VMD Tcl script that builds the backbone (N, CA, C; Angstrom):
set m [mol new atoms 174]
animate dup $m
set s [atomselect $m all]
$s set {name element resname resid chain x y z} {
  {N N UNK 1 A 5.511 -15.853 -18.676}
  {CA C UNK 1 A 5.455 -15.123 -17.422}
  {C C UNK 1 A 5.167 -16.087 -16.276}
  {N N UNK 2 A 5.778 -15.839 -15.170}
  {CA C UNK 2 A 5.605 -16.678 -13.994}
  {C C UNK 2 A 4.247 -16.411 -13.359}
  {N N UNK 3 A 3.439 -17.441 -13.281}
  {CA C UNK 3 A 2.115 -17.301 -12.674}
  {C C UNK 3 A 2.055 -18.220 -11.459}
  {N N UNK 4 A 1.808 -17.648 -10.311}
  {CA C UNK 4 A 1.814 -18.423 -9.073}
  {C C UNK 4 A 0.424 -18.866 -8.639}
  {N N UNK 5 A -0.601 -18.559 -9.422}
  {CA C UNK 5 A -1.985 -18.908 -9.109}
  {C C UNK 5 A -2.389 -18.428 -7.725}
  {N N UNK 6 A -2.053 -17.197 -7.416}
  {CA C UNK 6 A -2.446 -16.599 -6.145}
  {C C UNK 6 A -3.755 -15.850 -6.326}
  {N N UNK 7 A -4.544 -15.810 -5.271}
  {CA C UNK 7 A -5.787 -15.060 -5.328}
  {C C UNK 7 A -5.495 -13.576 -5.158}
  {N N UNK 8 A -6.529 -12.777 -5.400}
  {CA C UNK 8 A -6.389 -11.332 -5.266}
  {C C UNK 8 A -5.974 -10.959 -3.845}
  {N N UNK 9 A -6.559 -11.597 -2.852}
  {CA C UNK 9 A -6.225 -11.295 -1.448}
  {C C UNK 9 A -4.784 -11.662 -1.118}
  {N N UNK 10 A -4.314 -12.767 -1.656}
  {CA C UNK 10 A -2.926 -13.179 -1.408}
  {C C UNK 10 A -1.945 -12.213 -2.045}
  {N N UNK 11 A -2.282 -11.703 -3.239}
  {CA C UNK 11 A -1.420 -10.697 -3.879}
  {C C UNK 11 A -1.380 -9.427 -3.045}
  {N N UNK 12 A -2.537 -9.025 -2.530}
  {CA C UNK 12 A -2.587 -7.822 -1.692}
  {C C UNK 12 A -1.729 -7.997 -0.451}
  {N N UNK 13 A -1.758 -9.175 0.165}
  {CA C UNK 13 A -0.931 -9.431 1.349}
  {C C UNK 13 A 0.548 -9.352 0.984}
  {N N UNK 14 A 0.913 -9.894 -0.163}
  {CA C UNK 14 A 2.311 -9.839 -0.601}
  {C C UNK 14 A 2.775 -8.406 -0.813}
  {N N UNK 15 A 1.924 -7.585 -1.408}
  {CA C UNK 15 A 2.265 -6.178 -1.637}
  {C C UNK 15 A 2.404 -5.432 -0.309}
  {N N UNK 16 A 1.456 -5.655 0.603}
  {CA C UNK 16 A 1.511 -4.974 1.908}
  {C C UNK 16 A 2.744 -5.407 2.695}
  {N N UNK 17 A 3.084 -6.692 2.654}
  {CA C UNK 17 A 4.292 -7.147 3.352}
  {C C UNK 17 A 5.549 -6.506 2.775}
  {N N UNK 18 A 5.604 -6.371 1.461}
  {CA C UNK 18 A 6.753 -5.702 0.838}
  {C C UNK 18 A 6.859 -4.249 1.262}
  {N N UNK 19 A 5.719 -3.559 1.325}
  {CA C UNK 19 A 5.745 -2.150 1.732}
  {C C UNK 19 A 6.093 -2.002 3.220}
  {N N UNK 20 A 5.585 -2.904 4.048}
  {CA C UNK 20 A 5.934 -2.852 5.476}
  {C C UNK 20 A 7.410 -3.173 5.698}
  {N N UNK 21 A 7.925 -4.135 4.944}
  {CA C UNK 21 A 9.347 -4.456 5.067}
  {C C UNK 21 A 10.205 -3.275 4.630}
  {N N UNK 22 A 9.782 -2.572 3.598}
  {CA C UNK 22 A 10.509 -1.387 3.146}
  {C C UNK 22 A 10.557 -0.338 4.249}
  {N N UNK 23 A 9.409 -0.094 4.876}
  {CA C UNK 23 A 9.349 0.895 5.951}
  {C C UNK 23 A 10.242 0.491 7.120}
  {N N UNK 24 A 10.190 -0.781 7.494}
  {CA C UNK 24 A 11.034 -1.256 8.591}
  {C C UNK 24 A 12.516 -1.156 8.264}
  {N N UNK 25 A 12.858 -1.432 7.025}
  {CA C UNK 25 A 14.263 -1.390 6.633}
  {C C UNK 25 A 14.795 0.036 6.564}
  {N N UNK 26 A 13.938 1.000 6.344}
  {CA C UNK 26 A 14.389 2.392 6.325}
  {C C UNK 26 A 14.959 2.819 7.671}
  {N N UNK 27 A 14.411 2.278 8.749}
  {CA C UNK 27 A 14.835 2.673 10.091}
  {C C UNK 27 A 15.905 1.760 10.680}
  {N N UNK 28 A 16.241 0.681 9.992}
  {CA C UNK 28 A 17.270 -0.227 10.484}
  {C C UNK 28 A 18.621 0.227 9.946}
  {N N UNK 29 A 19.585 0.332 10.833}
  {CA C UNK 29 A 20.890 0.903 10.465}
  {C C UNK 29 A 21.615 0.066 9.409}
  {N N UNK 30 A 21.632 -1.253 9.560}
  {CA C UNK 30 A 22.391 -2.099 8.643}
  {C C UNK 30 A 21.607 -2.489 7.393}
  {N N UNK 31 A 20.290 -2.583 7.518}
  {CA C UNK 31 A 19.481 -3.021 6.379}
  {C C UNK 31 A 19.067 -1.881 5.456}
  {N N UNK 32 A 19.377 -0.666 5.833}
  {CA C UNK 32 A 18.984 0.502 5.037}
  {C C UNK 32 A 19.556 0.443 3.622}
  {N N UNK 33 A 20.680 -0.224 3.454}
  {CA C UNK 33 A 21.327 -0.285 2.150}
  {C C UNK 33 A 20.582 -1.206 1.179}
  {N N UNK 34 A 19.734 -2.095 1.706}
  {CA C UNK 34 A 19.021 -3.055 0.869}
  {C C UNK 34 A 17.540 -2.721 0.746}
  {N N UNK 35 A 17.187 -1.463 0.938}
  {CA C UNK 35 A 15.790 -1.056 1.009}
  {C C UNK 35 A 15.042 -1.266 -0.304}
  {N N UNK 36 A 15.729 -1.329 -1.419}
  {CA C UNK 36 A 15.045 -1.495 -2.700}
  {C C UNK 36 A 14.534 -2.916 -2.926}
  {N N UNK 37 A 15.069 -3.893 -2.218}
  {CA C UNK 37 A 14.643 -5.274 -2.439}
  {C C UNK 37 A 13.155 -5.489 -2.149}
  {N N UNK 38 A 12.642 -5.165 -0.958}
  {CA C UNK 38 A 11.201 -5.368 -0.743}
  {C C UNK 38 A 10.345 -4.411 -1.558}
  {N N UNK 39 A 10.869 -3.233 -1.873}
  {CA C UNK 39 A 10.114 -2.305 -2.719}
  {C C UNK 39 A 9.912 -2.895 -4.100}
  {N N UNK 40 A 10.936 -3.528 -4.625}
  {CA C UNK 40 A 10.823 -4.154 -5.940}
  {C C UNK 40 A 9.852 -5.324 -5.912}
  {N N UNK 41 A 9.838 -6.076 -4.821}
  {CA C UNK 41 A 8.880 -7.185 -4.685}
  {C C UNK 41 A 7.456 -6.638 -4.681}
  {N N UNK 42 A 7.218 -5.572 -3.931}
  {CA C UNK 42 A 5.882 -4.976 -3.881}
  {C C UNK 42 A 5.487 -4.417 -5.246}
  {N N UNK 43 A 6.412 -3.776 -5.922}
  {CA C UNK 43 A 6.122 -3.210 -7.240}
  {C C UNK 43 A 5.839 -4.306 -8.263}
  {N N UNK 44 A 6.663 -5.348 -8.263}
  {CA C UNK 44 A 6.460 -6.451 -9.203}
  {C C UNK 44 A 5.149 -7.178 -8.919}
  {N N UNK 45 A 4.801 -7.320 -7.659}
  {CA C UNK 45 A 3.528 -7.963 -7.310}
  {C C UNK 45 A 2.353 -7.127 -7.777}
  {N N UNK 46 A 2.459 -5.830 -7.611}
  {CA C UNK 46 A 1.401 -4.946 -8.079}
  {C C UNK 46 A 1.242 -5.005 -9.588}
  {N N UNK 47 A 2.360 -5.041 -10.317}
  {CA C UNK 47 A 2.292 -5.154 -11.769}
  {C C UNK 47 A 1.676 -6.478 -12.200}
  {N N UNK 48 A 2.055 -7.552 -11.519}
  {CA C UNK 48 A 1.485 -8.857 -11.847}
  {C C UNK 48 A -0.013 -8.877 -11.579}
  {N N UNK 49 A -0.437 -8.243 -10.515}
  {CA C UNK 49 A -1.855 -8.186 -10.183}
  {C C UNK 49 A -2.629 -7.393 -11.226}
  {N N UNK 50 A -2.075 -6.286 -11.672}
  {CA C UNK 50 A -2.721 -5.483 -12.713}
  {C C UNK 50 A -2.821 -6.272 -14.013}
  {N N UNK 51 A -1.744 -6.974 -14.377}
  {CA C UNK 51 A -1.757 -7.757 -15.607}
  {C C UNK 51 A -2.774 -8.895 -15.534}
  {N N UNK 52 A -2.888 -9.523 -14.369}
  {CA C UNK 52 A -3.860 -10.594 -14.211}
  {C C UNK 52 A -5.275 -10.055 -14.334}
  {N N UNK 53 A -5.522 -8.871 -13.775}
  {CA C UNK 53 A -6.851 -8.278 -13.868}
  {C C UNK 53 A -7.169 -7.862 -15.302}
  {N N UNK 54 A -6.179 -7.385 -16.039}
  {CA C UNK 54 A -6.411 -7.003 -17.429}
  {C C UNK 54 A -6.733 -8.230 -18.280}
  {N N UNK 55 A -6.060 -9.340 -18.014}
  {CA C UNK 55 A -6.343 -10.563 -18.759}
  {C C UNK 55 A -7.713 -11.108 -18.406}
  {N N UNK 56 A -8.133 -10.949 -17.175}
  {CA C UNK 56 A -9.443 -11.449 -16.741}
  {C C UNK 56 A -10.576 -10.619 -17.341}
  {N N UNK 57 A -10.301 -9.367 -17.666}
  {CA C UNK 57 A -11.339 -8.491 -18.213}
  {C C UNK 57 A -11.618 -8.782 -19.687}
  {N N UNK 58 A -10.731 -9.494 -20.359}
  {CA C UNK 58 A -10.913 -9.794 -21.797}
  {C C UNK 58 A -12.037 -10.776 -22.010}
}
mol reanalyze $m
mol bondsrecalc $m
mol representation Tube
mol addrep $m
């Protein structure tokens, strides 16, 4: 698995940026077709953060 050695705060910023980009792209006429790209980044970042926290709890 790809590990970028990001801190918890950096992961949160990545997730928030993905969600904000998704919201902005919903209202943009030409970019509306690519709205799943930042959503997938936010979702994948959230999953990676959860997996990192689960490994840290062991």
